[in-house]
C-alpha positions in Angstrom: -13.1 -30.9 -11.7 -14.7 -34.4 -11.2 -15.2 -33.8 -7.5 -16.9 -30.4 -8.2 -18.8 -31.8 -11.3 -17.6 -28.9 -13.5 -15.5 -28.9 -16.7 -11.8 -29.1 -16.2 -11.3 -25.7 -17.8 -13.5 -24.1 -15.1 -10.8 -24.9 -12.5 -7.8 -22.8 -11.5 -5.5 -24.2 -8.8 -3.2 -22.1 -6.6 -1.0 -22.1 -3.5 -4.0 -21.5 -1.2 -7.1 -19.4 -1.2 -5.2 -16.3 -0.2 -2.8 -16.6 -3.1 -5.8 -16.8 -5.5 -7.4 -13.7 -3.9 -4.2 -11.7 -4.6 -3.9 -13.1 -8.1 -7.6 -12.2 -8.8 -7.0 -8.6 -7.6 -3.7 -8.4 -9.6 -5.5 -9.6 -12.8 -8.5 -7.3 -12.4 -6.9 -4.2 -10.7 -10.3 -3.0 -9.4 -10.6 0.7 -8.6 -13.4 0.0 -6.2 -14.1 -3.2 -4.2 -16.8 -4.1 -1.8 -17.1 -6.5 1.1 -19.3 -7.2 4.1 -17.9 -6.2 7.6 -16.7 -8.0 9.5 -15.2 -10.5 7.1 -11.9 -12.3 6.2 -9.2 -9.7 6.2 -7.5 -11.0 3.0 -10.0 -9.5 0.7 -9.4 -5.9 1.7 -5.7 -6.5 2.0 -5.4 -7.8 -1.5 -7.7 -5.1 -3.0 -5.9 -2.3 -1.2 -2.5 -3.7 -2.2 -3.5 -3.2 -5.9 -4.9 0.3 -5.3 -8.6 -0.4 -4.8 -10.8 1.7 -2.6 -12.7 -0.7 -0.2 -16.4 -0.1 0.5 -17.7 -2.0 3.5 -21.3 -3.0 4.1 -21.7 -3.4 7.9 -23.5 -6.5 9.2 -25.8 -5.7 12.1 -25.4 -7.4 15.5 -26.5 -9.7 17.0 -27.4 -11.9 13.9 -24.7 -10.5 11.5 -26.8 -11.7 8.6 -26.4 -10.2 5.1 -29.7 -8.6 4.0 -31.2 -6.2 1.4 -28.8 -3.4 2.6 -26.2 -5.2 0.6 -28.3 -4.9 -2.5 -28.9 -1.2 -1.9 -25.2 -0.5 -1.4 -24.2 -2.6 -4.4 -26.5 -0.5 -6.6 -25.3 2.7 -5.1 -21.6 2.0 -5.2 -21.4 -0.2 -8.3 -18.0 -1.7 -7.4 -15.7 -3.4 -9.8 -15.4 -6.4 -7.5 -17.6 -7.7 -4.7 -16.1 -10.2 -2.1 -18.5 -12.5 -0.4 -17.8 -15.3 2.1 -20.3 -18.0 2.9 -20.1 -19.0 5.6 -18.8 -15.6 6.5 -15.5 -15.6 8.4 -15.7 -14.7 11.4 -19.5 -14.7 11.9 -20.3 -18.2 10.5 -23.4 -16.9 8.7 -24.2 -18.1 5.2 -25.8 -16.1 2.4 -29.3 -17.1 1.5 -29.7 -18.4 -2.0 -32.3 -15.8 -2.9 -30.1 -12.9 -1.7 -27.1 -14.4 -3.5 -29.0 -14.6 -6.8 -30.2 -11.0 -6.4 -26.6 -9.9 -5.8 -25.5 -11.9 -8.8 -28.2 -10.4 -11.0 -27.4 -6.8 -10.0 -23.6 -7.5 -10.3 -24.0 -9.0 -13.8 -26.1 -6.0 -15.0 -23.7 -3.4 -13.7 -20.4 -5.2 -14.6 -19.4 -6.1 -11.0 -17.3 -9.2 -10.6 -18.1 -11.4 -7.6 -15.6 -13.6 -5.7 -17.6 -16.0 -3.6 -15.5 -17.7 -0.9 -16.9 -21.1 -0.2 -13.8 -22.5 1.6 -15.8 -23.5 4.7 -19.1 -24.2 3.0 -18.6 -28.0 3.2 -19.0 -27.8 7.0 -22.5 -26.2 6.8 -24.5 -28.7 4.7 -25.5 -25.7 2.5 -25.4 -26.1 -1.3 -22.6 -24.6 -3.4 -23.4 -21.9 -5.9 -21.5 -23.7 -8.6 -24.7 -24.5 -10.4 -25.0 -20.8 -11.1 -21.6 -20.6 -12.9 -23.0 -21.0 -16.4 -25.5 -18.1 -15.9 -23.1 -15.8 -14.1 -19.7 -15.6 -15.9 -18.9 -12.7 -13.5 -18.7 -15.3 -10.6 -15.6 -16.9 -9.3 -16.1 -19.4 -6.5 -13.1 -19.9 -4.1 -12.5 -23.3 -2.5 -9.6 -24.8 -0.4 -8.5 -28.4 0.0 -6.8 -27.6 3.3 -10.2 -26.9 5.1 -12.2 -29.9 3.7 -9.4 -32.5 3.9 -7.6 -31.6 7.1 -4.4 -30.7 5.3 -3.2 -28.1 7.9 0.0 -26.2 6.8 -0.5 -27.0 3.1 -1.5 -24.2 0.8 -3.9 -25.8 -1.7 -6.8 -23.7 -3.1 -8.7 -23.5 -6.3 -11.2 -21.3 -8.0 -14.1 -22.3 -10.2 -15.5 -20.0 -12.9 -17.1 -20.3 -16.3 -15.1 -17.2 -17.4 -12.1 -18.9 -19.1 -10.7 -15.6 -20.1 -10.6 -14.5 -16.4 -9.0 -17.7 -15.4 -6.3 -17.3 -18.1 -5.8 -13.7 -17.0 -5.3 -14.8 -13.3 -2.9 -17.5 -14.4 -0.7 -14.9 -16.1 -0.4 -12.9 -12.8 
């Protein structure tokens, strides 16, 4: 919490980022989830495991940058959960701050929860979205010690959210 400059009760630790993705899906049991494609396989694996239909928003080659098509699809589909990864795995592209805030605004309005995976963000020099947590209680940011601190083989991840009820719900699962 001190390292992230957030209150202690905003933090939820787990046995790696993947474990937290599954716990998140177990706690929320989304009927419909959305992700960019391609992206980290664990989001669709976890959502599908708990019965969610997965909607994919294809990224266009050769840049593979998320753009306004994400906003259109988000409005059209109104998923229970949106998984975003910045930088995206495997493309390495980050989500621009303006696009991210538009996504969060739409998501908040329509009741979509957003899991923002920032596990590799420290390697980009880009700014974390944690300053948006107070404004967007539907946001959970995922981080991992193993990436930033070269702890290969150890499963150490954590989530950051202002939604204490969600964190408690995930803890129970």
